[in-house]
C-alpha positions, -999 to +999 in steps of 0.1 A: +836-315+122+824-342+097+804-364+123+780-335+135+772-319+104+747-346+090+735-343+125+734-306+126+710-306+088+692-327+105+685-303+136+680-276+108+656-296+088+632-304+117+638-266+131+623-253+095+600-279+095+588-269+128+589-237+121+566-243+090+542-260+105+537-231+132+538-205+102+507-227+085+494-231+117+492-192+128+483-184+092+454-210+092+444-198+125+439-162+115+424-175+082+394-190+106+393-162+131+387-137+101+364-162+088+343-159+122+351-121+121+336-114+089+309-144+091+295-128+123+299-098+107+278-101+080+250-124+103+248-092+122+249-064+095+218-086+078+197-089+110+204-049+117+189-041+077+161-067+083+152-051+114+154-019+102+134-031+064+104-038+088+103-008+113+104+011+078+077-011+065+057-006+091+058+026+092+052+030+057+019+007+062+007+030+092+011+059+066-005+045+040-037+029+066-038+065+076-038+085+042-068+062+032-089+064+065-081+102+062-097+104+027-125+084+036-136+115+060-142+130+028-167+110+012-186+114+047-187+150+038-196+145+003-225+114+009-239+141+040-243+173+024-283+176+023-278+187-014-267+157-023-288+131-004-317+155-021-309+139-050-322+106-042-354+118-022-362+136-057-344+128-083-351+160-111-330+184-135-325+207-111-312+183-078-291+163-104-275+194-118-269+202-084-251+171-073-232+173-102-218+213-095-215+194-060-189+166-076-177+186-100-163+207-071-150+176-053-134+165-082-118+197-091-107+206-055-094+170-038-075+163-074-096+130-081-100+104-109-141+110-106-166+112-084-201+102-083-234+091-068-252+054-076-287+045-066-298+016-046-299-010-080-263+001-084-267+028-112-242+059-115-271+090-115-247+120-114-208+125-120-177+146-128-169+126-157-202+131-171-195+147-200-165+123-214-165+094-234-158+069-206-193+088-185-206+064-160-235+077-155-263+048-163-235+025-159-241-001-132-224-011-107-239-031-081-216-056-083-190-042-071-175-046-033-173-016-032-213-003-034-221-038-019-207-028+011-213+001+017-255+000+003-256-018+033-245+011+055-204+003+055-185+028+045-157+006+026-124+013+005-114-007-022-085-011-045-094-021-081-088-020-115-118+002-125-144-014-155-151+019-173-121+036-167-094+007-169-075+025-145-060+009-113-075+033-082-089+033-051-125+038-045-138+054-017-173+049-012-197+058+014-236+052+023-261+085+013-290+079+041-324+094+032-348+117+054-355+085+077-316+079+082-323+040+087-314+028+051-292+037+028-310+053-005-281+054-028-236+057-026-214+083-028-180+073-044-147+090-052 
């Protein structure tokens, strides 16, 4: 009995070491598997979120684009009104007053900041804000891209900080054609 006791102790010790090593290997394997599962789940979640964000951004872009181009129809209607076109062929008090009344109506109906008409040289000749301190009347906007493109016959949407108003805004401009309809005689801006 005395001779076998140290041998049993060694065997018991070896068995404990083996069980400890196997337990540590099982724990280590479970930890690695858990990390890999977490890592792949995290990657899949980020990819799904990225895909969803891209889809939402595309949808928002399409809505904004649609909104902007729908508003171009309004400035085209304004530029095509005979009373507005007449303002550029006979610039007298009555035609300017009629144009201002129409600009007031568009401004009120659309809840915009301002609607105005610019002549070929870039001077504002009629405006819905004519009675306000920051009136655009007689201001020259010939340098503005929305004017430059519209006077060349290209309806334009332009986002900028207002020179006179100091407000950020979206400027919709459309050429106004005279009686012959070949070259623009002015520009309507909302």
